[in-house]
N, CA, C and O atoms as a DFTB+ gen file, in Angstrom:
620 C
 N C O
     1  1       5.524      28.099     -76.244
     2  2       5.803      29.200     -75.338
     3  2       6.243      28.705     -73.973
     4  3       7.117      29.286     -73.330
     5  1       5.605      27.598     -73.540
     6  2       5.989      27.081     -72.225
     7  2       7.420      26.536     -72.274
     8  3       8.184      26.705     -71.324
     9  1       7.761      25.916     -73.331
    10  2       9.118      25.392     -73.486
    11  2      10.135      26.514     -73.449
    12  3      11.191      26.383     -72.830
    13  1       9.815      27.641     -74.123
    14  2      10.719      28.791     -74.091
    15  2      10.851      29.345     -72.687
    16  3      11.937      29.743     -72.265
    17  1       9.738      29.370     -71.964
    18  2       9.806      29.872     -70.583
    19  2      10.680      28.964     -69.717
    20  3      11.445      29.449     -68.884
    21  1      10.568      27.659     -69.910
    22  2      11.400      26.739     -69.131
    23  2      12.876      26.915     -69.481
    24  3      13.743      26.847     -68.610
    25  1      13.152      27.143     -70.773
    26  2      14.537      27.342     -71.170
    27  2      15.093      28.642     -70.608
    28  3      16.262      28.711     -70.227
    29  1      14.262      29.666     -70.557
    30  2      14.689      30.946     -69.992
    31  2      14.913      30.818     -68.490
    32  3      15.810      31.464     -67.949
    33  1      14.101      29.981     -67.789
    34  2      14.217      29.820     -66.351
    35  2      15.130      28.658     -66.001
    36  3      15.201      28.226     -64.851
    37  1      15.826      28.159     -67.014
    38  2      16.648      26.961     -66.853
    39  2      17.566      27.015     -65.642
    40  3      17.658      26.028     -64.913
    41  1      18.220      28.081     -65.409
    42  2      19.154      28.196     -64.290
    43  2      18.439      28.175     -62.961
    44  3      18.936      27.567     -62.013
    45  1      17.297      28.811     -62.855
    46  2      16.603      28.886     -61.575
    47  2      15.859      27.603     -61.265
    48  3      15.648      27.296     -60.092
    49  1      15.448      26.832     -62.280
    50  2      14.737      25.562     -62.052
    51  2      15.680      24.572     -61.385
    52  3      15.295      23.866     -60.452
    53  1      16.908      24.524     -61.864
    54  2      17.875      23.624     -61.242
    55  2      18.085      23.998     -59.782
    56  3      18.166      23.121     -58.922
    57  1      18.172      25.262     -59.502
    58  2      18.341      25.714     -58.113
    59  2      17.100      25.355     -57.290
    60  3      17.217      24.960     -56.130
    61  1      15.915      25.493     -57.888
    62  2      14.680      25.120     -57.201
    63  2      14.675      23.628     -56.900
    64  3      14.295      23.210     -55.807
    65  1      15.105      22.816     -57.886
    66  2      15.166      21.368     -57.659
    67  2      16.154      21.023     -56.547
    68  3      15.897      20.132     -55.738
    69  1      17.250      21.708     -56.511
    70  2      18.245      21.461     -55.456
    71  2      17.657      21.837     -54.098
    72  3      17.823      21.100     -53.126
    73  1      16.969      22.980     -54.024
    74  2      16.327      23.411     -52.772
    75  2      15.285      22.395     -52.326
    76  3      15.198      22.058     -51.145
    77  1      14.487      21.904     -53.292
    78  2      13.453      20.907     -52.977
    79  2      14.104      19.621     -52.473
    80  3      13.635      19.015     -51.510
    81  1      15.198      19.208     -53.137
    82  2      15.905      17.988     -52.724
    83  2      16.454      18.141     -51.304
    84  3      16.389      17.203     -50.509
    85  1      16.997      19.326     -50.984
    86  2      17.506      19.585     -49.634
    87  2      16.372      19.552     -48.608
    88  3      16.537      19.024     -47.508
    89  1      15.230      20.117     -48.973
    90  2      14.066      20.089     -48.072
    91  2      13.613      18.649     -47.824
    92  3      13.289      18.262     -46.701
    93  1      13.600      17.851     -48.932
    94  2      13.225      16.437     -48.775
    95  2      14.209      15.715     -47.852
    96  3      13.806      14.914     -47.009
    97  1      15.482      16.002     -48.016
    98  2      16.493      15.363     -47.172
    99  2      16.326      15.784     -45.709
   100  3      16.406      14.942     -44.815
   101  1      16.097      17.059     -45.461
   102  2      15.877      17.538     -44.089
   103  2      14.633      16.886     -43.489
   104  3      14.620      16.508     -42.318
   105  1      13.589      16.761     -44.310
   106  2      12.357      16.119     -43.845
   107  2      12.601      14.641     -43.547
   108  3      12.089      14.115     -42.559
   109  1      13.378      13.972     -44.394
   110  2      13.695      12.556     -44.180
   111  2      14.480      12.371     -42.877
   112  3      14.193      11.461     -42.098
   113  1      15.470      13.238     -42.646
   114  2      16.255      13.157     -41.414
   115  2      15.377      13.408     -40.180
   116  3      15.521      12.750     -39.149
   117  1      14.475      14.369     -40.315
   118  2      13.563      14.669     -39.197
   119  2      12.649      13.465     -38.924
   120  3      12.380      13.131     -37.770
   121  1      12.182      12.827     -39.986
   122  2      11.332      11.631     -39.831
   123  2      12.105      10.510     -39.141
   124  3      11.564       9.802     -38.292
   125  1      13.381      10.358     -39.517
   126  2      14.214       9.324     -38.877
   127  2      14.379       9.608     -37.383
   128  3      14.280       8.698     -36.561
   129  1      14.632      10.883     -37.032
   130  2      14.760      11.251     -35.612
   131  2      13.454      11.003     -34.868
   132  3      13.453      10.485     -33.752
   133  1      12.338      11.379     -35.500
   134  2      11.035      11.167     -34.851
   135  2      10.732       9.679     -34.679
   136  3      10.145       9.271     -33.676
   137  1      11.132       8.879     -35.654
   138  2      10.935       7.428     -35.563
   139  2      11.755       6.853     -34.405
   140  3      11.265       6.008     -33.656
   141  1      13.010       7.312     -34.256
   142  2      13.850       6.865     -33.143
   143  2      13.248       7.312     -31.795
   144  3      13.212       6.546     -30.832
   145  1      12.785       8.553     -31.756
   146  2      12.145       9.051     -30.522
   147  2      10.914       8.218     -30.178
   148  3      10.681       7.886     -29.016
   149  1      10.131       7.887     -31.203
   150  2       8.938       7.067     -30.987
   151  2       9.304       5.675     -30.478
   152  3       8.637       5.142     -29.592
   153  1      10.357       5.089     -31.032
   154  2      10.813       3.761     -30.596
   155  2      11.267       3.818     -29.135
   156  3      10.919       2.950     -28.334
   157  1      12.054       4.861     -28.794
   158  2      12.490       5.017     -27.398
   159  2      11.311       5.218     -26.464
   160  3      11.289       4.672     -25.361
   161  1      10.332       5.997     -26.898
   162  2       9.145       6.243     -26.064
   163  2       8.347       4.949     -25.858
   164  3       7.853       4.688     -24.761
   165  1       8.225       4.145     -26.914
   166  2       7.522       2.852     -26.782
   167  2       8.259       1.919     -25.832
   168  3       7.635       1.230     -25.025
   169  1       9.603       1.893     -25.927
   170  2      10.394       1.056     -25.023
   171  2      10.239       1.516     -23.577
   172  3      10.086       0.704     -22.665
   173  1      10.282       2.830     -23.386
   174  2      10.109       3.375     -22.040
   175  2       8.708       3.067     -21.516
   176  3       8.542       2.721     -20.346
   177  1       7.711       3.190     -22.374
   178  2       6.342       2.864     -21.983
   179  2       6.230       1.401     -21.573
   180  3       5.571       1.078     -20.585
   181  1       6.868       0.522     -22.325
   182  2       6.834      -0.914     -21.998
   183  2       7.489      -1.168     -20.641
   184  3       6.977      -1.954     -19.845
   185  1       8.628      -0.501     -20.370
   186  2       9.300      -0.660     -19.070
   187  2       8.414      -0.156     -17.939
   188  3       8.286      -0.813     -16.906
   189  1       7.806       1.001     -18.132
   190  2       6.951       1.584     -17.095
   191  2       5.711       0.716     -16.869
   192  3       5.280       0.542     -15.729
   193  1       5.138       0.174     -17.936
   194  2       3.979      -0.712     -17.805
   195  2       4.345      -1.974     -17.026
   196  3       3.574      -2.434     -16.183
   197  1       5.526      -2.534     -17.311
   198  2       5.975      -3.727     -16.590
   199  2       6.192      -3.404     -15.117
   200  3       5.833      -4.193     -14.243
   201  1       6.776      -2.252     -14.845
   202  2       6.987      -1.836     -13.452
   203  2       5.648      -1.614     -12.746
   204  3       5.486      -1.996     -11.587
   205  1       4.705      -1.006     -13.432
   206  2       3.381      -0.772     -12.855
   207  2       2.700      -2.095     -12.530
   208  3       2.103      -2.258     -11.466
   209  1       2.799      -3.036     -13.462
   210  2       2.189      -4.348     -13.228
   211  2       2.827      -5.031     -12.021
   212  3       2.128      -5.632     -11.205
   213  1       4.147      -4.940     -11.907
   214  2       4.838      -5.539     -10.762
   215  2       4.399      -4.867      -9.458
   216  3       4.187      -5.540      -8.449
   217  1       4.265      -3.546      -9.485
   218  2       3.821      -2.823      -8.293
   219  2       2.387      -3.172      -7.927
   220  3       2.045      -3.244      -6.747
   221  1       1.544      -3.390      -8.935
   222  2       0.163      -3.794      -8.657
   223  2       0.118      -5.160      -7.991
   224  3      -0.686      -5.390      -7.088
   225  1       0.983      -6.070      -8.439
   226  2       1.051      -7.395      -7.818
   227  2       1.509      -7.255      -6.368
   228  3       0.946      -7.880      -5.469
   229  1       2.540      -6.427      -6.147
   230  2       3.019      -6.208      -4.779
   231  2       1.920      -5.610      -3.912
   232  3       1.751      -6.005      -2.759
   233  1       1.169      -4.653      -4.468
   234  2       0.079      -4.032      -3.717
   235  2      -0.982      -5.057      -3.355
   236  3      -1.495      -5.060      -2.236
   237  1      -1.309      -5.921      -4.294
   238  2      -2.313      -6.958      -4.033
   239  2      -1.838      -7.890      -2.925
   240  3      -2.606      -8.232      -2.025
   241  1      -0.573      -8.302      -2.988
   242  2      -0.018      -9.168      -1.949
   243  2      -0.007      -8.453      -0.594
   244  3      -0.315      -9.051       0.437
   245  1       0.352      -7.171      -0.613
   246  2       0.389      -6.406       0.642
   247  2      -1.014      -6.288       1.232
   248  3      -1.183      -6.425       2.444
   249  1      -2.008      -6.038       0.406
   250  2      -3.383      -5.956       0.907
   251  2      -3.827      -7.291       1.504
   252  3      -4.446      -7.333       2.567
   253  1      -3.503      -8.375       0.806
   254  2      -3.856      -9.693       1.332
   255  2      -3.146      -9.954       2.657
   256  3      -3.743     -10.493       3.589
   257  1      -1.872      -9.573       2.741
   258  2      -1.119      -9.775       3.980
   259  2      -1.714      -8.953       5.120
   260  3      -1.805      -9.433       6.250
   261  1      -2.114      -7.731       4.830
   262  2      -2.747      -6.896       5.866
   263  2      -4.034      -7.548       6.347
   264  3      -4.309      -7.567       7.547
   265  1      -4.822      -8.079       5.424
   266  2      -6.063      -8.748       5.818
   267  2      -5.775      -9.959       6.704
   268  3      -6.440     -10.169       7.718
   269  1      -4.777     -10.752       6.310
   270  2      -4.415     -11.936       7.101
   271  2      -3.957     -11.518       8.496
   272  3      -4.367     -12.108       9.496
   273  1      -3.106     -10.498       8.552
   274  2      -2.596     -10.041       9.843
   275  2      -3.713      -9.470      10.718
   276  3      -3.718      -9.664      11.934
   277  1      -4.649      -8.773      10.099
   278  2      -5.763      -8.229      10.890
   279  2      -6.630      -9.357      11.448
   280  3      -7.094      -9.281      12.586
   281  1      -6.851     -10.411      10.641
   282  2      -7.621     -11.550      11.128
   283  2      -6.888     -12.229      12.284
   284  3      -7.503     -12.585      13.289
   285  1      -5.571     -12.408      12.140
   286  2      -4.786     -12.999      13.223
   287  2      -4.874     -12.143      14.478
   288  3      -5.012     -12.662      15.586
   289  1      -4.794     -10.838      14.298
   290  2      -4.849      -9.928      15.433
   291  2      -6.198     -10.017      16.138
   292  3      -6.260     -10.050      17.367
   293  1      -7.267     -10.054      15.365
   294  2      -8.599     -10.148      15.965
   295  2      -8.759     -11.467      16.719
   296  3      -9.335     -11.509      17.806
   297  1      -8.236     -12.548      16.122
   298  2      -8.301     -13.846      16.812
   299  2      -7.493     -13.803      18.107
   300  3      -7.941     -14.299      19.141
   301  1      -6.300     -13.208      18.045
   302  2      -5.447     -13.110      19.233
   303  2      -6.114     -12.255      20.305
   304  3      -6.062     -12.597      21.487
   305  1      -6.739     -11.152      19.908
   306  2      -7.434     -10.306      20.881
   307  2      -8.613     -11.038      21.501
   308  3      -8.872     -10.906      22.697
   309  1      -9.329     -11.811      20.688
   310  2     -10.452     -12.586      21.221
   311  2      -9.939     -13.633      22.204
   312  3     -10.550     -13.844      23.252
   313  1      -8.844     -14.281      21.888
   314  2      -8.251     -15.273      22.792
   315  2      -7.769     -14.600      24.078
   316  3      -7.934     -15.150      25.166
   317  1      -7.181     -13.426      23.956
   318  2      -6.738     -12.680      25.135
   319  2      -7.918     -12.345      26.037
   320  3      -7.845     -12.517      27.253
   321  1      -8.993     -11.872      25.444
   322  2     -10.176     -11.546      26.245
   323  2     -10.740     -12.793      26.915
   324  3     -11.183     -12.740      28.062
   325  1     -10.723     -13.911      26.199
   326  2     -11.209     -15.174      26.754
   327  2     -10.349     -15.583      27.951
   328  3     -10.877     -15.959      28.998
   329  1      -9.039     -15.510      27.796
   330  2      -8.138     -15.879      28.888
   331  2      -8.265     -14.919      30.067
   332  3      -8.180     -15.335      31.222
   333  1      -8.470     -13.631      29.776
   334  2      -8.669     -12.662      30.859
   335  2      -9.945     -12.961      31.625
   336  3      -9.979     -12.827      32.848
   337  1     -11.010     -13.372      30.911
   338  2     -12.255     -13.738      31.597
   339  2     -12.043     -14.954      32.497
   340  3     -12.542     -14.998      33.621
   341  1     -11.290     -15.951      31.985
   342  2     -10.989     -17.124      32.792
   343  2     -10.195     -16.745      34.038
   344  3     -10.504     -17.200      35.139
   345  1      -9.173     -15.913      33.861
   346  2      -8.357     -15.467      34.984
   347  2      -9.200     -14.708      35.990
   348  3      -9.046     -14.873      37.200
   349  1     -10.085     -13.880      35.481
   350  2     -10.961     -13.112      36.357
   351  2     -11.837     -14.051      37.193
   352  3     -12.015     -13.829      38.390
   353  1     -12.382     -15.094      36.568
   354  2     -13.206     -16.057      37.287
   355  2     -12.396     -16.788      38.350
   356  3     -12.881     -16.989      39.463
   357  1     -11.172     -17.188      38.025
   358  2     -10.307     -17.867      38.996
   359  2     -10.002     -16.942      40.167
   360  3     -10.058     -17.359      41.324
   361  1      -9.679     -15.684      39.869
   362  2      -9.378     -14.722      40.934
   363  2     -10.595     -14.513      41.831
   364  3     -10.481     -14.482      43.057
   365  1     -11.739     -14.373      41.215
   366  2     -12.957     -14.191      42.008
   367  2     -13.234     -15.416      42.868
   368  3     -13.635     -15.287      44.024
   369  1     -13.023     -16.609      42.307
   370  2     -13.225     -17.845      43.060
   371  2     -12.262     -17.914      44.236
   372  3     -12.670     -18.251      45.348
   373  1     -11.001     -17.602      44.010
   374  2     -10.022     -17.621      45.093
   375  2     -10.364     -16.617      46.177
   376  3     -10.191     -16.896      47.364
   377  1     -10.846     -15.460      45.780
   378  2     -11.155     -14.414      46.763
   379  2     -12.419     -14.774      47.556
   380  3     -12.555     -14.355      48.706
   381  1     -13.334     -15.534      46.973
   382  2     -14.596     -15.859      47.640
   383  2     -14.464     -17.036      48.609
   384  3     -15.129     -17.077      49.644
   385  1     -13.608     -17.980      48.264
   386  2     -13.501     -19.192      49.068
   387  2     -12.788     -18.901      50.385
   388  3     -11.742     -18.253      50.400
   389  1     -13.363     -19.387      51.503
   390  2     -12.719     -19.160      52.802
   391  2     -11.381     -19.885      52.898
   392  3     -10.435     -19.358      53.483
   393  1     -11.292     -21.071      52.339
   394  2     -10.026     -21.803      52.417
   395  2      -8.941     -21.117      51.609
   396  3      -7.753     -21.261      51.898
   397  1      -9.370     -20.344      50.555
   398  2      -8.400     -19.631      49.731
   399  2      -7.684     -18.553      50.519
   400  3      -6.471     -18.396      50.384
   401  1      -8.400     -17.816      51.330
   402  2      -7.795     -16.751      52.124
   403  2      -6.873     -17.335      53.187
   404  3      -5.850     -16.732      53.511
   405  1      -7.221     -18.511      53.742
   406  2      -6.388     -19.129      54.774
   407  2      -5.108     -19.688      54.177
   408  3      -4.043     -19.611      54.789
   409  1      -5.213     -20.246      52.992
   410  2      -4.055     -20.886      52.369
   411  2      -3.081     -19.858      51.794
   412  3      -1.896     -20.144      51.622
   413  1      -3.576     -18.694      51.508
   414  2      -2.739     -17.665      50.901
   415  2      -2.243     -16.705      51.966
   416  3      -2.943     -16.433      52.941
   417  1      -1.044     -16.196      51.781
   418  2      -0.513     -15.197      52.718
   419  2      -1.200     -13.868      52.468
   420  3      -1.887     -13.686      51.463
   421  1      -1.008     -12.957      53.379
   422  2      -1.623     -11.626      53.235
   423  2      -1.075     -10.920      51.989
   424  3      -1.808     -10.234      51.276
   425  1       0.210     -11.100      51.745
   426  2       0.817     -10.466      50.574
   427  2       0.194     -11.023      49.290
   428  3      -0.121     -10.267      48.371
   429  1       0.019     -12.337      49.230
   430  2      -0.602     -12.965      48.060
   431  2      -2.041     -12.493      47.895
   432  3      -2.498     -12.251      46.778
   433  1      -2.768     -12.360      49.040
   434  2      -4.154     -11.870      48.972
   435  2      -4.201     -10.446      48.440
   436  3      -5.063     -10.118      47.624
   437  1      -3.287      -9.597      48.891
   438  2      -3.305      -8.211      48.420
   439  2      -2.963      -8.139      46.927
   440  3      -3.523      -7.332      46.185
   441  1      -2.027      -9.003      46.506
   442  2      -1.682      -9.028      45.082
   443  2      -2.886      -9.498      44.270
   444  3      -3.199      -8.914      43.233
   445  1      -3.566     -10.557      44.738
   446  2      -4.749     -11.055      44.039
   447  2      -5.852     -10.011      44.015
   448  3      -6.548      -9.862      43.010
   449  1      -6.016      -9.290      45.117
   450  2      -7.033      -8.240      45.167
   451  2      -6.706      -7.139      44.158
   452  3      -7.582      -6.654      43.441
   453  1      -5.430      -6.758      44.117
   454  2      -5.026      -5.729      43.146
   455  2      -5.249      -6.224      41.721
   456  3      -5.758      -5.489      40.875
   457  1      -4.861      -7.487      41.454
   458  2      -5.070      -8.056      40.119
   459  2      -6.552      -8.123      39.789
   460  3      -6.968      -7.787      38.680
   461  1      -7.338      -8.557      40.753
   462  2      -8.784      -8.667      40.516
   463  2      -9.371      -7.303      40.206
   464  3     -10.214      -7.186      39.317
   465  1      -8.952      -6.284      40.908
   466  2      -9.451      -4.931      40.654
   467  2      -9.051      -4.436      39.287
   468  3      -9.849      -3.830      38.570
   469  1      -7.792      -4.703      38.926
   470  2      -7.318      -4.254      37.625
   471  2      -7.991      -5.028      36.501
   472  3      -8.409      -4.430      35.509
   473  1      -8.101      -6.326      36.634
   474  2      -8.717      -7.157      35.606
   475  2     -10.200      -6.837      35.478
   476  3     -10.742      -6.806      34.374
   477  1     -10.851      -6.599      36.610
   478  2     -12.272      -6.272      36.549
   479  2     -12.461      -4.953      35.808
   480  3     -13.391      -4.802      35.017
   481  1     -11.563      -3.995      36.075
   482  2     -11.631      -2.721      35.355
   483  2     -11.388      -2.922      33.877
   484  3     -12.027      -2.277      33.046
   485  1     -10.452      -3.827      33.536
   486  2     -10.163      -4.102      32.121
   487  2     -11.324      -4.825      31.470
   488  3     -11.635      -4.593      30.301
   489  1     -11.966      -5.702      32.228
   490  2     -13.090      -6.448      31.665
   491  2     -14.284      -5.545      31.405
   492  3     -15.047      -5.766      30.465
   493  1     -14.441      -4.533      32.238
   494  2     -15.559      -3.619      32.052
   495  2     -15.272      -2.550      31.004
   496  3     -16.188      -1.905      30.493
   497  1     -14.002      -2.371      30.692
   498  2     -13.624      -1.345      29.705
   499  2     -14.046      -1.803      28.312
   500  3     -14.214      -2.998      28.070
   501  1     -14.214      -0.850      27.399
   502  2     -14.530      -1.237      26.024
   503  2     -13.374      -2.038      25.434
   504  3     -12.314      -2.172      26.047
   505  1     -13.599      -2.564      24.238
   506  2     -12.612      -3.441      23.604
   507  2     -11.239      -2.815      23.686
   508  3     -11.022      -1.673      23.279
   509  1     -10.327      -3.587      24.220
   510  2      -8.973      -3.117      24.448
   511  2      -8.089      -3.547      23.288
   512  3      -8.272      -4.627      22.727
   513  1      -7.145      -2.714      22.936
   514  2      -6.212      -3.044      21.857
   515  2      -4.869      -3.402      22.473
   516  3      -4.524      -2.957      23.568
   517  1      -4.136      -4.202      21.754
   518  2      -2.817      -4.613      22.205
   519  2      -1.925      -3.387      22.330
   520  3      -1.935      -2.505      21.472
   521  1      -1.152      -3.346      23.415
   522  2      -0.283      -2.195      23.616
   523  2       0.961      -2.278      22.742
   524  3       1.721      -1.313      22.653
   525  1       1.175      -3.420      22.096
   526  2       2.350      -3.568      21.236
   527  2       2.216      -2.777      19.944
   528  3       3.220      -2.499      19.288
   529  1       1.014      -2.415      19.570
   530  2       0.785      -1.677      18.333
   531  2       0.318      -0.277      18.691
   532  3      -0.649      -0.104      19.432
   533  1       1.015       0.720      18.157
   534  2       0.638       2.105      18.415
   535  2      -0.483       2.488      17.469
   536  3      -0.270       2.621      16.264
   537  1      -1.676       2.666      18.015
   538  2      -2.816       3.034      17.179
   539  2      -3.241       4.474      17.415
   540  3      -4.368       4.853      17.097
   541  1      -2.354       5.265      17.963
   542  2      -2.693       6.663      18.190
   543  2      -2.786       7.377      16.853
   544  3      -2.391       6.834      15.821
   545  1      -3.300       8.575      16.874
   546  2      -3.449       9.324      15.627
   547  2      -2.088       9.744      15.077
   548  3      -1.997      10.235      13.952
   549  1      -1.011       9.548      15.882
   550  2       0.320       9.893      15.413
   551  2       0.943       8.777      14.599
   552  3       1.948       8.991      13.921
   553  1       0.362       7.596      14.656
   554  2       0.916       6.466      13.911
   555  2       0.744       6.691      12.419
   556  3      -0.346       7.012      11.946
   557  1       1.827       6.520      11.693
   558  2       1.774       6.734      10.247
   559  2       1.170       5.552       9.524
   560  3       0.671       5.703       8.409
   561  1       1.204       4.386      10.130
   562  2       0.729       3.189       9.454
   563  2      -0.523       2.641      10.124
   564  3      -0.733       1.429      10.157
   565  1      -1.329       3.504      10.643
   566  2      -2.549       3.065      11.299
   567  2      -3.436       2.330      10.315
   568  3      -3.589       2.758       9.171
   569  1      -4.031       1.206      10.761
   570  2      -4.851       0.424       9.839
   571  2      -6.104       1.181       9.423
   572  3      -6.753       0.816       8.443
   573  1      -6.449       2.233      10.163
   574  2      -7.618       3.009       9.764
   575  2      -7.330       3.868       8.535
   576  3      -8.250       4.332       7.862
   577  1      -6.035       4.075       8.248
   578  2      -5.659       4.872       7.079
   579  2      -5.623       4.039       5.809
   580  3      -5.576       4.591       4.710
   581  1      -5.644       2.731       5.942
   582  2      -5.506       1.866       4.785
   583  2      -6.847       1.710       4.102
   584  3      -7.856       1.387       4.728
   585  1      -6.832       1.945       2.818
   586  2      -8.059       1.809       2.047
   587  2      -8.145       0.391       1.517
   588  3      -7.190      -0.111       0.924
   589  1      -9.277      -0.257       1.724
   590  2      -9.468      -1.606       1.223
   591  2     -10.371      -1.600       0.002
   592  3     -10.929      -2.629      -0.377
   593  1     -10.508      -0.439      -0.603
   594  2     -11.343      -0.307      -1.791
   595  2     -10.629      -0.996      -2.946
   596  3      -9.512      -0.617      -3.298
   597  1     -11.254      -1.989      -3.528
   598  2     -10.615      -2.762      -4.581
   599  2     -11.039      -2.308      -5.966
   600  3     -10.708      -2.968      -6.952
   601  1     -11.770      -1.188      -6.070
   602  2     -12.232      -0.757      -7.376
   603  2     -11.064      -0.369      -8.268
   604  3     -11.151      -0.515      -9.487
   605  1      -9.959       0.128      -7.685
   606  2      -8.827       0.529      -8.504
   607  2      -8.092      -0.682      -9.039
   608  3      -7.334      -0.548     -10.000
   609  1      -8.285      -1.884      -8.449
   610  2      -7.670      -3.088      -8.983
   611  2      -8.198      -3.398     -10.368
   612  3      -7.482      -3.976     -11.186
   613  1      -9.450      -3.022     -10.648
   614  2     -10.050      -3.308     -11.937
   615  2      -9.556      -2.378     -13.024
   616  3      -9.669      -2.701     -14.207
   617  1      -9.010      -1.233     -12.654
   618  2      -8.583      -0.244     -13.614
   619  2      -7.366      -0.692     -14.267
   620  3      -6.832       0.009     -15.126
């Protein structure tokens, strides 16, 4: 009976097989496209990973450079304060010595007095920053904005 049914459905079975074959072909083509898309995505991922790694290296170097520059700046500021203290002592010595006032003209004395007043005010002021670097809140690259948190380096 089953054989008779297959013979009776003979025309439609062939059409069903053709439809199935077409579906398989469409599925195969779709798989090929998806495989190509996956390959392109992997290549793009590899490029982006390489770029990220390069940027991480640059970031590490930049952080190290900022640290080096900050250390240099602190050393330079300490040296400046040291030299200002020395200058202040020399000015005070010149102003105190009687022979200093006689040897110097009135104009030189007034200049030294003005310098001594200004330096003394600077010496009494809190830690002074170099005027060459804008550290106002308007500065976009203020060192206070830089995060030195290295936890993201481990990620």
